[in-house]
Every structure is written in C-alpha cells, then in structure tokens.
C-alpha positions as YAML, in Angstrom:
chain: A
units: angstrom
residues:
- id: 1
  name: MET
  ca: [80.82, 119.06, 57.58]
- id: 2
  name: LYS
  ca: [84.25, 120.28, 58.70]
- id: 3
  name: ALA
  ca: [87.51, 118.41, 57.82]
- id: 4
  name: ASP
  ca: [89.23, 116.73, 60.52]
- id: 5
  name: ILE
  ca: [92.72, 117.29, 58.96]
- id: 6
  name: ARG
  ca: [94.13, 120.22, 57.26]
- id: 7
  name: PRO
  ca: [96.24, 118.83, 54.49]
- id: 8
  name: PRO
  ca: [99.53, 120.49, 53.16]
- id: 9
  name: ALA
  ca: [98.79, 123.19, 50.63]
- id: 10
  name: VAL
  ca: [102.32, 124.25, 49.61]
- id: 11
  name: ALA
  ca: [104.24, 121.05, 49.68]
- id: 12
  name: GLY
  ca: [106.27, 120.82, 46.57]
- id: 13
  name: LEU
  ca: [106.22, 124.64, 46.25]
- id: 14
  name: PHE
  ca: [107.83, 126.08, 49.33]
- id: 15
  name: TYR
  ca: [109.41, 122.83, 50.55]
- id: 16
  name: PRO
  ca: [109.90, 119.36, 49.18]
- id: 17
  name: ALA
  ca: [106.75, 117.27, 48.98]
- id: 18
  name: GLU
  ca: [108.57, 113.79, 49.35]
- id: 19
  name: ALA
  ca: [109.06, 112.95, 53.11]
- id: 20
  name: ALA
  ca: [112.67, 111.63, 52.77]
- id: 21
  name: GLU
  ca: [113.84, 114.50, 50.71]
- id: 22
  name: LEU
  ca: [112.04, 117.05, 53.13]
- id: 23
  name: LYS
  ca: [113.61, 115.39, 56.19]
- id: 24
  name: ARG
  ca: [117.16, 115.68, 54.47]
- id: 25
  name: ASN
  ca: [116.49, 119.22, 53.46]
- id: 26
  name: VAL
  ca: [115.47, 120.42, 57.03]
- id: 27
  name: ALA
  ca: [118.37, 118.32, 58.64]
- id: 28
  name: MET
  ca: [120.81, 119.98, 56.28]
- id: 29
  name: LEU
  ca: [119.52, 123.50, 57.02]
- id: 30
  name: LEU
  ca: [119.65, 122.80, 60.79]
- id: 31
  name: SER
  ca: [123.18, 121.26, 60.66]
- id: 32
  name: LYS
  ca: [124.54, 124.56, 59.16]
- id: 33
  name: ALA
  ca: [122.96, 126.72, 61.85]
- id: 34
  name: ALA
  ca: [125.09, 127.96, 64.73]
- id: 35
  name: GLU
  ca: [124.97, 125.99, 68.00]
- id: 36
  name: PRO
  ca: [123.16, 128.06, 70.61]
- id: 37
  name: PRO
  ca: [124.84, 128.80, 73.97]
- id: 38
  name: LYS
  ca: [123.87, 126.31, 76.63]
- id: 39
  name: GLY
  ca: [121.60, 127.17, 79.43]
- id: 40
  name: ARG
  ca: [119.65, 129.79, 77.51]
- id: 41
  name: THR
  ca: [116.15, 128.96, 76.38]
- id: 42
  name: PRO
  ca: [113.77, 131.32, 74.47]
- id: 43
  name: LYS
  ca: [110.24, 131.91, 75.17]
- id: 44
  name: ALA
  ca: [109.47, 133.14, 71.71]
- id: 45
  name: LEU
  ca: [110.96, 133.25, 68.28]
- id: 46
  name: ILE
  ca: [110.39, 135.23, 65.04]
- id: 47
  name: VAL
  ca: [111.41, 133.30, 61.90]
- id: 48
  name: PRO
  ca: [110.72, 133.79, 58.14]
- id: 49
  name: HIS
  ca: [108.24, 131.92, 55.96]
- id: 50
  name: ALA
  ca: [109.49, 131.98, 52.37]
- id: 51
  name: GLY
  ca: [110.48, 128.95, 50.30]
- id: 52
  name: TYR
  ca: [113.21, 127.03, 52.10]
- id: 53
  name: ILE
  ca: [115.75, 127.72, 49.31]
- id: 54
  name: TYR
  ca: [115.32, 131.43, 50.12]
- id: 55
  name: SER
  ca: [114.57, 131.78, 53.86]
- id: 56
  name: GLY
  ca: [115.46, 128.28, 55.25]
- id: 57
  name: PRO
  ca: [118.91, 129.22, 56.38]
- id: 58
  name: THR
  ca: [117.68, 132.04, 58.44]
- id: 59
  name: ALA
  ca: [114.74, 130.05, 59.91]
- id: 60
  name: ALA
  ca: [117.22, 127.35, 60.86]
- id: 61
  name: MET
  ca: [119.11, 129.84, 63.01]
- id: 62
  name: GLY
  ca: [116.05, 130.26, 65.00]
- id: 63
  name: TYR
  ca: [115.05, 126.58, 65.25]
- id: 64
  name: ALA
  ca: [118.61, 125.68, 66.38]
- id: 65
  name: TRP
  ca: [117.78, 127.11, 69.72]
- id: 66
  name: LEU
  ca: [115.09, 124.49, 70.22]
- id: 67
  name: ARG
  ca: [117.58, 121.55, 70.22]
- id: 68
  name: PRO
  ca: [118.06, 121.73, 74.03]
- id: 69
  name: MET
  ca: [114.31, 122.24, 74.54]
- id: 70
  name: ALA
  ca: [113.04, 119.31, 72.46]
- id: 71
  name: ASP
  ca: [112.00, 117.31, 75.43]
- id: 72
  name: GLN
  ca: [110.48, 120.29, 77.17]
- id: 73
  name: ILE
  ca: [108.27, 121.91, 74.73]
- id: 74
  name: ARG
  ca: [104.84, 120.34, 74.63]
- id: 75
  name: ARG
  ca: [102.90, 123.20, 72.95]
- id: 76
  name: VAL
  ca: [103.63, 125.71, 70.19]
- id: 77
  name: VAL
  ca: [101.53, 128.75, 69.78]
- id: 78
  name: LEU
  ca: [102.12, 129.80, 66.16]
- id: 79
  name: LEU
  ca: [101.01, 133.10, 64.72]
- id: 80
  name: GLY
  ca: [101.39, 134.24, 61.09]
- id: 81
  name: PRO
  ca: [99.84, 136.68, 58.73]
- id: 82
  name: CYS
  ca: [97.05, 135.96, 56.29]
- id: 83
  name: HIS
  ca: [98.19, 136.14, 52.60]
- id: 84
  name: ARG
  ca: [95.11, 134.84, 50.75]
- id: 85
  name: VAL
  ca: [91.95, 135.12, 52.74]
- id: 86
  name: PRO
  ca: [91.42, 138.29, 54.96]
- id: 87
  name: VAL
  ca: [89.87, 137.98, 58.34]
- id: 88
  name: ASP
  ca: [88.99, 140.31, 61.25]
- id: 89
  name: GLY
  ca: [90.96, 139.25, 64.30]
- id: 90
  name: LEU
  ca: [92.75, 135.92, 64.69]
- id: 91
  name: ALA
  ca: [91.49, 132.78, 63.02]
- id: 92
  name: LEU
  ca: [91.86, 129.20, 64.38]
- id: 93
  name: PRO
  ca: [91.21, 126.14, 62.16]
- id: 94
  name: ALA
  ca: [88.24, 123.94, 62.89]
- id: 95
  name: ALA
  ca: [90.36, 120.87, 61.90]
- id: 96
  name: ASN
  ca: [91.89, 118.88, 64.73]
- id: 97
  name: ARG
  ca: [95.16, 118.05, 62.98]
- id: 98
  name: PHE
  ca: [97.62, 119.54, 60.50]
- id: 99
  name: ARG
  ca: [99.40, 117.19, 58.11]
- id: 100
  name: THR
  ca: [102.63, 117.69, 56.42]
- id: 101
  name: PRO
  ca: [104.82, 115.02, 54.47]
- id: 102
  name: LEU
  ca: [106.42, 114.22, 57.76]
- id: 103
  name: GLY
  ca: [103.20, 113.28, 59.51]
- id: 104
  name: GLU
  ca: [100.34, 114.89, 61.50]
- id: 105
  name: ILE
  ca: [100.37, 117.40, 64.36]
- id: 106
  name: GLU
  ca: [97.50, 117.56, 66.79]
- id: 107
  name: ILE
  ca: [95.78, 120.90, 67.50]
- id: 108
  name: ASP
  ca: [95.41, 121.79, 71.04]
- id: 109
  name: ARG
  ca: [91.62, 121.83, 71.23]
- id: 110
  name: GLU
  ca: [91.34, 122.52, 74.95]
- id: 111
  name: LEU
  ca: [93.42, 125.75, 74.74]
- id: 112
  name: ALA
  ca: [91.65, 126.61, 71.35]
- id: 113
  name: ARG
  ca: [88.34, 126.58, 73.15]
- id: 114
  name: LYS
  ca: [89.58, 129.08, 75.82]
- id: 115
  name: THR
  ca: [90.85, 131.45, 73.18]
- id: 116
  name: LEU
  ca: [87.67, 131.34, 71.32]
- id: 117
  name: GLU
  ca: [86.02, 132.95, 74.29]
- id: 118
  name: LEU
  ca: [87.91, 136.19, 73.30]
- id: 119
  name: PRO
  ca: [85.99, 138.43, 70.96]
- id: 120
  name: GLN
  ca: [88.98, 138.73, 68.47]
- id: 121
  name: VAL
  ca: [89.36, 134.95, 68.01]
- id: 122
  name: VAL
  ca: [87.22, 133.19, 65.39]
- id: 123
  name: GLU
  ca: [87.20, 129.65, 63.81]
- id: 124
  name: ASN
  ca: [87.70, 129.72, 60.07]
- id: 125
  name: ASP
  ca: [89.13, 126.89, 57.97]
- id: 126
  name: SER
  ca: [88.95, 128.84, 54.72]
- id: 127
  name: VAL
  ca: [91.64, 131.34, 56.10]
- id: 128
  name: HIS
  ca: [93.88, 128.39, 56.83]
- id: 129
  name: ALA
  ca: [93.22, 126.31, 53.73]
- id: 130
  name: PHE
  ca: [95.96, 127.80, 51.54]
- id: 131
  name: GLU
  ca: [98.00, 129.86, 54.09]
- id: 132
  name: HIS
  ca: [101.71, 129.24, 53.67]
- id: 133
  name: SER
  ca: [103.00, 131.45, 56.52]
- id: 134
  name: LEU
  ca: [102.00, 128.68, 59.21]
- id: 135
  name: GLU
  ca: [102.58, 125.60, 57.06]
- id: 136
  name: VAL
  ca: [106.10, 126.17, 56.19]
- id: 137
  name: GLN
  ca: [107.19, 126.29, 59.85]
- id: 138
  name: LEU
  ca: [105.61, 122.84, 60.57]
- id: 139
  name: PRO
  ca: [108.46, 120.54, 59.16]
- id: 140
  name: PHE
  ca: [110.96, 122.56, 61.13]
- id: 141
  name: LEU
  ca: [108.92, 122.00, 64.29]
- id: 142
  name: GLN
  ca: [108.50, 118.23, 63.50]
- id: 143
  name: GLU
  ca: [112.23, 117.87, 63.16]
- id: 144
  name: SER
  ca: [113.25, 120.10, 66.06]
- id: 145
  name: LEU
  ca: [110.81, 118.85, 68.76]
- id: 146
  name: LYS
  ca: [109.40, 115.58, 69.91]
- id: 147
  name: ASP
  ca: [105.82, 115.39, 71.28]
- id: 148
  name: PHE
  ca: [103.98, 118.68, 70.97]
- id: 149
  name: LYS
  ca: [100.54, 120.10, 70.24]
- id: 150
  name: LEU
  ca: [99.98, 123.11, 67.95]
- id: 151
  name: LEU
  ca: [97.83, 126.11, 68.27]
- id: 152
  name: PRO
  ca: [97.93, 127.96, 64.88]
- id: 153
  name: PHE
  ca: [96.58, 131.45, 64.46]
- id: 154
  name: ALA
  ca: [96.16, 133.13, 61.09]
- id: 155
  name: VAL
  ca: [96.35, 136.84, 62.08]
- id: 156
  name: GLY
  ca: [94.28, 139.37, 60.15]
- id: 157
  name: ASP
  ca: [93.13, 142.72, 61.14]
- id: 158
  name: ALA
  ca: [94.04, 143.18, 64.80]
- id: 159
  name: THR
  ca: [95.73, 145.62, 67.18]
- id: 160
  name: PRO
  ca: [98.88, 144.72, 69.06]
- id: 161
  name: GLU
  ca: [96.91, 144.67, 72.27]
- id: 162
  name: GLU
  ca: [94.48, 142.14, 70.81]
- id: 163
  name: VAL
  ca: [97.22, 139.80, 69.48]
- id: 164
  name: GLY
  ca: [99.02, 140.23, 72.79]
- id: 165
  name: GLU
  ca: [95.91, 139.24, 74.77]
- id: 166
  name: VAL
  ca: [95.76, 135.97, 72.87]
- id: 167
  name: ILE
  ca: [99.51, 135.30, 73.39]
- id: 168
  name: GLU
  ca: [99.09, 136.12, 77.14]
- id: 169
  name: LEU
  ca: [96.31, 133.52, 77.50]
- id: 170
  name: CYS
  ca: [98.43, 130.81, 75.81]
- id: 171
  name: LEU
  ca: [101.84, 131.59, 77.47]
- id: 172
  name: GLY
  ca: [101.72, 128.86, 80.05]
- id: 173
  name: GLY
  ca: [105.29, 127.90, 81.43]
- id: 174
  name: LYS
  ca: [108.39, 126.37, 79.99]
- id: 175
  name: GLU
  ca: [106.24, 123.84, 78.02]
- id: 176
  name: THR
  ca: [105.02, 126.46, 75.64]
- id: 177
  name: LEU
  ca: [106.85, 128.19, 72.85]
- id: 178
  name: VAL
  ca: [105.52, 131.25, 71.07]
- id: 179
  name: LEU
  ca: [106.43, 131.21, 67.36]
- id: 180
  name: ILE
  ca: [105.82, 134.24, 65.10]
- id: 181
  name: SER
  ca: [106.07, 133.72, 61.29]
- id: 182
  name: SER
  ca: [107.14, 136.88, 59.34]
- id: 183
  name: ASP
  ca: [109.36, 137.90, 56.50]
- id: 184
  name: LEU
  ca: [110.83, 141.45, 56.51]
- id: 185
  name: SER
  ca: [110.82, 144.01, 53.60]
- id: 186
  name: HIS
  ca: [109.65, 143.03, 50.14]
- id: 187
  name: TYR
  ca: [110.91, 143.60, 46.69]
- id: 188
  name: LEU
  ca: [113.47, 146.47, 47.39]
- id: 189
  name: PRO
  ca: [116.89, 146.65, 45.74]
- id: 190
  name: TYR
  ca: [119.53, 144.72, 47.68]
- id: 191
  name: GLU
  ca: [121.26, 147.60, 49.40]
- id: 192
  name: ALA
  ca: [117.91, 149.33, 50.24]
- id: 193
  name: CYS
  ca: [116.60, 146.08, 51.68]
- id: 194
  name: ARG
  ca: [119.71, 145.82, 54.05]
- id: 195
  name: ARG
  ca: [119.14, 149.35, 55.31]
- id: 196
  name: VAL
  ca: [115.40, 149.00, 55.92]
- id: 197
  name: ASP
  ca: [115.86, 145.52, 57.52]
- id: 198
  name: GLN
  ca: [118.65, 146.72, 59.65]
- id: 199
  name: GLY
  ca: [116.39, 149.45, 61.08]
- id: 200
  name: THR
  ca: [113.55, 146.92, 61.60]
- id: 201
  name: ALA
  ca: [115.95, 144.54, 63.45]
- id: 202
  name: GLU
  ca: [117.10, 147.32, 65.71]
- id: 203
  name: ALA
  ca: [113.44, 148.20, 66.49]
- id: 204
  name: ILE
  ca: [112.50, 144.64, 67.22]
- id: 205
  name: VAL
  ca: [115.50, 144.07, 69.57]
- id: 206
  name: SER
  ca: [114.60, 147.37, 71.31]
- id: 207
  name: LEU
  ca: [110.96, 146.24, 71.48]
- id: 208
  name: ASP
  ca: [109.84, 149.39, 69.71]
- id: 209
  name: LEU
  ca: [106.44, 149.18, 68.19]
- id: 210
  name: PRO
  ca: [104.56, 149.47, 65.93]
- id: 211
  name: ILE
  ca: [106.45, 147.63, 63.21]
- id: 212
  name: GLY
  ca: [104.89, 148.65, 59.88]
- id: 213
  name: HIS
  ca: [103.74, 146.17, 57.23]
- id: 214
  name: ARG
  ca: [106.29, 147.65, 54.77]
- id: 215
  name: GLN
  ca: [108.94, 146.53, 57.23]
- id: 216
  name: ALA
  ca: [107.52, 143.06, 57.93]
- id: 217
  name: CYS
  ca: [104.56, 141.25, 56.20]
- id: 218
  name: GLY
  ca: [103.76, 139.66, 59.62]
- id: 219
  name: ALA
  ca: [103.80, 143.08, 61.39]
- id: 220
  name: THR
  ca: [100.53, 142.37, 63.27]
- id: 221
  name: PRO
  ca: [101.74, 139.26, 65.00]
- id: 222
  name: VAL
  ca: [105.18, 140.72, 65.43]
- id: 223
  name: ASN
  ca: [103.61, 143.79, 67.25]
- id: 224
  name: GLY
  ca: [101.70, 141.40, 69.35]
- id: 225
  name: VAL
  ca: [104.70, 139.64, 70.63]
- id: 226
  name: LEU
  ca: [106.53, 142.92, 71.25]
- id: 227
  name: ASP
  ca: [103.53, 144.12, 73.21]
- id: 228
  name: VAL
  ca: [103.91, 140.91, 75.36]
- id: 229
  name: ALA
  ca: [107.75, 141.26, 75.58]
- id: 230
  name: ARG
  ca: [107.38, 144.87, 76.88]
- id: 231
  name: ARG
  ca: [104.99, 144.00, 79.58]
- id: 232
  name: HIS
  ca: [106.99, 140.94, 80.71]
- id: 233
  name: HIS
  ca: [110.31, 142.56, 80.47]
- id: 234
  name: TRP
  ca: [111.68, 140.07, 78.00]
- id: 235
  name: ARG
  ca: [114.91, 140.76, 76.13]
- id: 236
  name: ALA
  ca: [115.04, 140.28, 72.34]
- id: 237
  name: GLU
  ca: [118.14, 139.25, 70.37]
- id: 238
  name: LEU
  ca: [118.81, 139.21, 66.63]
- id: 239
  name: LEU
  ca: [119.92, 135.75, 65.48]
- id: 240
  name: ASP
  ca: [120.34, 136.22, 61.74]
- id: 241
  name: LEU
  ca: [119.59, 138.87, 59.19]
- id: 242
  name: ARG
  ca: [119.84, 138.22, 55.44]
- id: 243
  name: ASN
  ca: [117.74, 138.42, 52.28]
- id: 244
  name: SER
  ca: [116.98, 136.47, 49.06]
- id: 245
  name: GLY
  ca: [119.87, 138.17, 47.35]
- id: 246
  name: ASP
  ca: [122.16, 136.36, 49.84]
- id: 247
  name: THR
  ca: [120.68, 133.04, 49.38]
- id: 248
  name: ALA
  ca: [118.94, 132.03, 46.00]
- id: 249
  name: GLY
  ca: [117.71, 135.13, 44.23]
- id: 250
  name: ASP
  ca: [119.10, 138.08, 42.25]
- id: 251
  name: LYS
  ca: [119.68, 141.49, 43.91]
- id: 252
  name: ASP
  ca: [117.35, 143.61, 41.95]
- id: 253
  name: ARG
  ca: [114.17, 142.93, 43.94]
- id: 254
  name: VAL
  ca: [114.78, 141.01, 47.30]
- id: 255
  name: VAL
  ca: [112.83, 139.89, 50.30]
- id: 256
  name: GLY
  ca: [114.30, 140.20, 53.80]
- id: 257
  name: TYR
  ca: [114.57, 137.55, 56.49]
- id: 258
  name: GLY
  ca: [115.30, 137.77, 60.18]
- id: 259
  name: ALA
  ca: [115.33, 135.42, 63.06]
- id: 260
  name: PHE
  ca: [114.90, 136.79, 66.58]
- id: 261
  name: ALA
  ca: [114.68, 135.19, 70.11]
- id: 262
  name: PHE
  ca: [112.92, 136.49, 73.18]
- id: 263
  name: PHE
  ca: [114.17, 135.59, 76.55]
- id: 264
  name: GLU
  ca: [112.35, 136.00, 79.92]
- id: 265
  name: GLY
  ca: [113.79, 138.07, 82.66]
- id: 266
  name: GLY
  ca: [116.36, 139.88, 80.66]
- id: 267
  name: ARG
  ca: [115.16, 143.55, 80.40]
- id: 268
  name: SER
  ca: [115.04, 146.03, 83.31]
...
C-alpha cells in the first residue's frame, strides 16, 4: 500500500528540523538577498540544493524573485537529480503530499496523471524516499509562496529533449513556475572551482547545451530547461555565483552554487 505522505528525510541534516528555527533560518536568508527589479517575473529558476549553511545564500537570491509573484504562482514544477536511487527517465511520487517541518504541500495529481502518459515518466516512491535535491527546496517555497501545488520530478537517465517534453507539458501560464535544483562543480580547489563554474554560468546564460555532470550534478534537468528556453526564446540571467569556500567550508575541496532566472520573450 502506498504512503499518502512523503515525510521529510533530511530535516535536521540539510536544514533545521524544528519549525520555528527553520522559519527563522529561511527568513534570514531571504532578508539578505537582493531585492529584484519590479515588473520582471521569471518563468523558471535554477537554484542549488546543499545544506542551507553552504548554499542557502545563493538559493535565496533565486527565491527573492518570487516575492512579487507570491499571489500569482499556483503550481511549482520541481526537477532535481537522483542522488541515491537510479531511475530511467523522470520519477514522480505516488504520495499525494510532501511534508516538511513547516507543513504539507499537495501534489498536483491531475497534471501528474497527464505527464505519466509520456513514456519517460514513471511513478516510483523509492526514488523520492531519501532524495534531498527536491526536499531542500520545499521550505523556501513554503516561505516564498502562498497557496500552491507541487509536481516533483526526480530526474534520472534522460535526454534534454525528454526532460524538455515533460517541462513543456507542464508549462501552463503565469500560474506555473519551473524550478530546477542543481549544484555546480564538486570538490575542486577553490580557484579551479571558480574558473569551472564561471564557464558553466556563461554557458547557461547563453543557453548552450549540453552541460556536463562534472559542471553540474543536476545537468540532466538543467539541460532540459535549456532545451525549452531555446525553443521559447527565453533569456537567462545569472543571479548569484559562489561556492562553499565562500560560505561555510574550507577552500581545499569546494562545491559550486549558482542561481539563474529565465525570462519569457527576451531572446531574439
């Protein structure tokens, strides 16, 4: 029998497990993020998924753009890589809700059923059970938005076109946000990380694919949104670029983090 609720798996590890502390932590990170220009609303974001002490400041730079859209967004299509359980294609949970210390988020089962008609989409709770790349985004979403449903995909072995087809089916209008969860390079010395991540950021902003998995652990969903961005003539912008050596780690072996926004109608 399937579980109706997917409980938090990394609360107390990647982010605080106690609701009040988590709420304060997210609010603090968002308060330090730059205020976005008025009148500009992204269709998609790329944000990192490490522990908040490491990547939280960069993630907050992306989520800050949702403040003016809090009443508008009713659906978040969330795609992140699989770290623990491999899967062919993209996996949806069978559960109807995701829980965090801040409460529960309803899964958009109606849209989920439509995407499950695609051959590259499967339903698999085991892929989601301990996956952190999606979970760490949820408290930020709960604090940044109001009333929204979630469509979470754990992305495994898939082509940019296969991921892009799923995103296309879910795009909708201004009520829908596409959110890609990905860190950048892993375990390079500080200066080497800066060089590699700068090149990756330039490629993302230029909508150049494919991005490799040594450049971004979430390269597969990143390539999917780049595929969609190219076909829809979106413009991508870099919001923040740093690494764990800038936040809470040493500089010998660092992990890179970037936040990017995609805007409709901005590329000729």
